[in-house]
C-alpha positions in Angstrom: 113.5 131.1 127.1 113.0 130.5 130.8 111.7 126.9 130.9 114.7 125.8 132.9 114.1 128.4 135.6 110.4 127.3 135.8 111.5 123.7 136.2 114.1 124.6 138.9 111.3 126.3 140.8 109.2 123.2 140.7 112.2 121.2 141.9 112.9 123.5 144.7 109.2 123.4 145.8 109.3 119.6 145.8 106.5 119.7 143.3 107.8 118.1 140.1 105.8 117.5 137.0 104.7 113.9 137.3 104.8 112.0 134.1 103.4 108.7 133.0 105.2 107.1 130.0 103.4 104.5 127.9 105.8 102.6 125.7 109.3 101.5 126.5 110.6 101.5 122.9 113.4 103.5 121.4 111.8 106.9 122.0 110.7 106.2 125.5 114.1 104.8 126.4 115.8 107.8 125.1 113.6 110.0 127.2 114.3 107.9 130.3 118.0 108.3 129.6 117.8 112.1 129.9 115.0 112.8 132.3 116.8 112.1 135.5 119.2 114.9 134.6 116.3 117.3 134.1 115.1 119.2 137.2 111.4 119.5 138.0 110.3 116.4 136.0 109.6 113.0 137.7 108.7 109.9 135.8 106.0 108.5 138.1 105.3 105.4 136.0 106.3 103.6 132.8 104.0 101.1 131.2 104.6 98.6 128.5 102.7 95.4 127.5 106.1 93.7 127.6 107.0 94.2 131.3 110.5 92.7 130.7 111.1 95.4 128.0 110.2 98.1 130.5 112.6 96.8 133.1 115.3 96.4 130.4 114.8 100.0 129.4 115.4 101.2 132.9 118.4 98.9 133.2 119.8 100.2 129.9 119.7 103.8 131.1 121.2 103.0 134.6 117.9 103.7 136.5 118.6 102.9 140.2 117.0 99.6 141.2 115.7 101.1 144.4 113.9 103.8 142.5 111.6 101.4 140.7 108.5 99.7 142.1 105.4 97.8 140.9 103.1 99.9 143.1 101.8 103.2 141.6 100.6 104.6 144.9 104.0 104.0 146.4 105.6 105.7 143.4 103.4 108.8 143.7 103.9 109.0 147.4 107.6 108.5 147.6 109.0 109.8 144.3 109.7 106.4 142.9 108.8 105.0 139.4 106.2 102.3 139.0 106.8 99.8 136.2 103.5 98.4 134.9 102.3 96.1 132.2 98.9 97.8 132.0 98.7 101.4 130.9 95.2 101.6 132.3 96.5 102.3 135.8 98.2 105.5 134.7 95.1 107.6 134.2 94.8 108.7 137.8 95.1 111.8 139.9 98.7 112.6 140.7 100.0 112.2 137.1 100.1 115.5 135.3 101.3 114.5 131.8 100.9 111.3 129.7 103.6 110.5 127.1 102.0 108.2 124.5 104.8 106.3 122.8 103.3 103.0 121.8 103.5 103.6 118.0 100.1 102.0 117.6 97.6 104.6 116.2 94.4 102.8 117.5 95.8 102.2 121.0 97.4 105.7 121.0 94.0 107.3 120.3 92.4 105.3 123.1 95.1 106.3 125.6 94.7 109.9 124.7 90.9 109.8 125.4 91.6 108.2 128.8 94.1 110.9 129.6 91.7 113.6 128.7 89.0 112.0 130.9 91.5 112.0 133.7 92.5 115.6 133.3 96.0 114.9 132.0 98.0 116.7 129.3 99.0 114.4 126.4 102.3 114.4 124.5 101.6 112.3 121.4 104.8 110.6 120.4 102.6 108.2 118.3 102.4 110.5 115.3 100.5 107.8 113.4 97.5 108.5 115.8 97.9 112.2 115.3 97.8 111.9 111.5 94.7 109.8 111.8 92.6 111.6 114.4 94.7 114.4 115.9 92.3 117.3 115.2 89.5 115.5 117.1 91.8 114.7 120.0 93.2 118.2 120.2 89.7 119.7 120.2 88.5 117.3 123.0 91.6 118.2 125.1 91.1 121.9 124.6 87.5 121.7 125.7 88.8 120.3 129.0 91.5 123.0 129.3 94.2 120.4 128.5 97.2 120.4 126.2 97.5 117.9 123.4 100.9 118.2 121.9 103.3 116.9 119.3 106.5 115.5 120.8 109.5 117.8 120.8 112.5 115.8 119.5 110.5 114.3 116.7 110.7 116.3 113.5 107.1 117.5 113.3 107.4 119.5 116.5 110.8 120.9 115.5 109.3 122.0 112.2 106.4 123.7 114.0 109.0 125.6 116.0 110.4 127.0 112.8 106.9 127.7 111.4 106.2 129.7 114.6 109.5 131.6 114.2 108.6 132.5 110.6 105.1 133.7 111.3 106.0 135.5 114.5 108.7 137.3 112.4 106.1 138.3 109.9 107.0 135.9 107.1 104.7 133.9 104.9 105.4 130.2 105.2 105.9 128.8 101.6 107.0 125.3 102.6 107.8 123.3 105.8 109.7 120.1 105.5 112.5 117.7 106.4 115.1 115.5 104.8 115.1 111.8 104.3 116.8 109.2 102.2 114.6 108.2 99.2 114.9 106.1 96.1 112.1 105.4 93.6 111.9 101.7 94.4 111.4 102.3 98.2 107.6 102.2 97.8 107.9 98.5 96.9 109.9 97.7 100.0 108.8 95.1 102.6 110.2 93.5 105.8 111.9 90.8 103.8 114.2 93.1 101.8 114.3 96.2 104.1 117.9 95.7 105.2 119.1 95.8 101.6 118.1 99.5 101.8 119.8 100.5 105.1 123.4 100.9 106.0 123.3 98.7 109.1 125.8 95.9 109.6 124.6 92.3 109.2 125.6 91.7 112.8 123.1 94.3 113.9 120.3 93.3 111.6 120.7 89.7 112.7 120.7 90.6 116.4 116.9 91.2 116.6 117.3 94.6 118.0 115.8 96.3 115.0 112.2 96.1 113.9 112.0 95.4 110.2 108.4 96.7 110.0 109.3 100.0 111.6 112.3 100.5 109.4 110.3 99.6 106.3 107.9 102.4 107.1 110.9 104.8 107.6 112.1 104.0 104.1 109.0 103.3 102.0 107.7 106.9 102.4 105.0 106.1 104.9 106.7 107.6 108.0 107.6 110.8 106.1 104.0 111.1 104.9 102.7 110.7 108.4 105.1 113.2 109.9 104.3 115.8 107.2 100.5 115.2 107.7 101.0 116.2 111.3 102.8 119.3 110.2 100.2 120.2 107.6 97.4 119.9 110.2 99.3 121.8 112.8 100.4 124.6 110.5 97.4 124.9 108.2 99.5 123.9 105.1 98.0 122.0 102.2 99.9 119.0 100.7 100.0 118.3 97.0 97.6 115.6 95.8 100.5 114.1 93.9 102.3 113.3 97.2 105.7 114.3 98.5 108.4 114.9 95.9 111.5 113.7 97.7 113.5 115.9 95.4 117.3 115.4 95.9 119.3 118.4 97.1 121.6 119.9 99.8 121.0 122.5 102.4 121.9 125.3 100.0 119.2 124.1 97.6 116.3 124.1 100.0 114.8 127.5 99.0 115.4 126.8 95.3 113.7 123.4 95.4 110.9 124.1 97.9 109.2 127.0 96.1 106.3 126.9 93.6 106.7 125.3 90.2 105.8 128.6 88.5 108.9 130.1 90.3 111.2 127.3 89.3 110.6 124.9 92.3 108.7 121.7 92.8 105.7 122.8 94.9 102.2 122.7 93.4 101.5 125.9 95.4 102.7 128.1 98.2 101.8 127.1 101.7 102.6 123.4 101.4 104.9 120.7 102.9 107.5 118.5 101.3 110.5 116.2 101.9 113.9 116.4 100.2 116.0 113.4 99.5 119.5 113.1 100.9 120.6 111.0 97.9 120.4 111.4 94.1 118.1 109.2 92.2 121.1 106.9 91.4 121.7 106.4 95.1 124.7 108.7 95.6 124.9 110.6 98.9 124.6 114.3 98.5 127.3 116.3 100.4 125.7 118.6 103.0 122.4 116.9 102.6 119.2 117.5 104.6 119.2 114.0 106.2 117.9 114.2 109.8 117.2 117.9 109.5 114.1 120.1 109.3 113.4 123.4 107.5 111.0 126.2 106.7 111.0 128.3 103.5 109.8 131.8 103.7 109.0 134.5 101.1 110.4 138.1 101.1 107.7 140.5 102.2 109.0 143.4 100.1 112.0 144.4 97.9 114.0 145.5 100.9 113.7 142.1 102.5 114.6 140.5 99.2 117.7 142.6 99.3 118.5 141.3 102.8 118.2 137.8 101.5 120.9 138.5 98.9 123.2 140.3 101.3 123.5 137.7 103.9 124.7 134.0 103.4 121.2 132.6 103.8 121.2 130.5 100.6 118.2 132.1 99.0 116.8 131.0 95.7 118.2 132.7 92.5 115.5 135.3 92.6 116.2 136.3 96.2 112.4 136.0 96.8 112.7 132.8 98.9 115.0 131.8 101.8 115.2 128.9 104.2 115.9 128.4 107.9 117.3 125.0 108.6 118.0 122.9 111.7 120.4 120.0 111.0 119.5 117.4 113.6 116.7 116.1 115.8 117.6 114.5 119.1 114.4 112.3 119.3 113.5 111.3 122.9 116.4 113.2 124.5 114.5 116.5 123.8 111.1 115.4 125.0 111.3 117.4 128.2 110.7 120.6 126.2 107.1 119.4 125.4 106.4 118.2 128.9 107.6 121.5 130.5 105.7 123.7 128.0 102.4 121.7 128.5 102.6 121.6 132.3 104.1 125.0 133.1 102.9 127.2 130.2 99.8 125.4 129.0 101.0 125.4 125.4 101.8 122.7 122.9 105.0 122.2 120.8 102.7 121.8 117.9 99.0 120.8 117.9 96.5 120.2 115.1 94.5 123.3 114.1 92.5 121.7 111.3 92.4 118.8 108.8 94.6 119.7 105.8 96.6 116.5 105.1 95.9 112.8 105.2 98.0 109.7 104.7 96.2 107.2 102.5 96.8 103.5 102.0 98.4 102.7 98.6 98.9 99.2 97.2 102.5 98.1 97.2 101.6 95.2 94.8 98.5 93.7 93.2 96.2 92.8 96.1 93.4 90.3 96.0 89.9 90.0 97.6 90.2 88.1 101.0 93.8 89.3 101.6 94.5 90.9 104.9 96.2 94.2 105.0 99.2 94.6 107.4 99.5 98.4 107.7 102.5 100.7 107.9 105.8 99.0 107.1 104.3 95.8 105.9 103.9 93.9 102.7 100.7 95.3 101.3 100.5 99.1 101.5 102.5 102.2 101.9 101.2 105.6 103.0 100.9 108.5 100.5 100.3 112.1 101.7 97.5 114.0 99.9 95.2 116.9 100.8 92.6 116.0 103.3 89.9 117.3 101.0 91.0 115.0 98.2 91.1 112.1 100.6 87.6 112.7 101.9 86.1 113.3 98.5 87.4 110.0 97.1 86.7 108.1 100.3 90.3 107.1 100.7 91.3 104.7 103.5 93.8 106.1 105.9 96.9 104.0 106.2 96.5 103.8 109.9 93.2 101.9 109.3 94.9 99.4 107.0 95.8 97.0 109.9 94.4 93.5 110.1 91.4 94.3 107.8 90.2 92.1 105.0 89.9 93.3 101.4 86.5 93.0 99.7 87.9 93.3 96.2 91.0 93.1 94.1 93.3 96.2 94.1 95.9 97.0 91.5 99.4 98.0 92.5 99.7 101.8 93.0 96.0 102.3 93.6 94.7 104.2 96.6 92.4 102.1 98.7 89.0 103.3 99.9 86.9 102.6 102.9 84.6 100.5 100.7 87.5 98.2 99.8 87.8 96.7 103.3 85.8 95.0 106.0 86.2 96.9 109.3 85.9 95.2 112.7 83.2 96.5 115.2 86.0 97.0 117.7 87.1 100.1 115.8 84.0 102.1 116.7 85.8 104.4 119.0 88.5 105.5 116.5 86.0 105.7 113.7 84.0 108.2 115.8 87.2 110.3 116.2 87.9 110.0 112.5 84.4 111.3 111.7 85.0 114.2 114.0 88.3 114.9 112.3 86.8 114.9 108.8 84.2 117.5 110.0 87.1 120.0 110.3 87.0 120.3 106.5 83.7 122.2 106.7 85.0 124.7 109.2 
């Protein structure tokens, strides 16, 4: 509750938290738009492989031209911001926190390792990397006394805040989840037809400002699965091996839907994760839907608490055994300062993997053929399905984050989960494969 006071103290002492941002995409730009109004935090450097994009991001958020430089030493010495094309220069003494926002799971994992070696806290915006190898990265960071954290503003960290509220209040977490638009044909979506499934104007989609691959992953279920894997691993919740249900419903239905099947809900068991759809199966928008929001469902600890559920307007389920707490929005990069302040000032994460409970596995969007190259999240070949980590390891399932630019060894039928044996992996992936093996070892703990 006193983060702002702690930041003010750092500002008054002329000792701000020095941050290096890797990735000048949407999330990074939103953070830059807000951080200059935040006391006690200074962006010492921003790096992007597209230097023009980094400069454009600063221009877009009205960053003063005289506050930017191409010299990191100058930036650290004089409170300016270095704009770099090579992120490798950021892992130096003087930068306290690294914000990894590239969106690339392989690159993101590599950057996290470099930050750990440099003694820097990591805010992992690239949740794709966290879902793939987050437990291993978190363990390595903790061994160095560093914080590895989910990014506040993205839904997983906000869900973890609700999970922490529930458990600190003495409640059992029955389900943690979020809302998203979903229709049954979305798993077949690809970048060629993605805009048919969004509400953007043609002027905007034709402008080139939107990434069709990214927006495909947002709609085809992959991004939702990745985010809920991050929650499962941070909260110790076990997903269903049948995947997310995307059950339609409004905010009043959360506790009724996200309870176990034997109690009338959709969950395979208590202590799980799920996503609710903001539209009915025929595509009609649901009034007061859960779109953009996050929630946690808790269970009454005794009859008295059940009575409290019924007496207050908390929208419990019909049995008054289950109730939900809901937050309607997430402000994406505008809220990232919460994670940075918590890591640097308190030494705590806004969500970090505690184990390996959920995994996102590559699932064929169409019939695939030997020799074909997979194109990863948001592409033409696979979508990501969330299942339990144990089921994934037992069947040798291929994580969707590893389905980038790898060649198929054999034909795969549409709807089938791919395995490690189905693909040829490049020797350049040895580092991330080592982290993945470490992550899978959490199953035996």
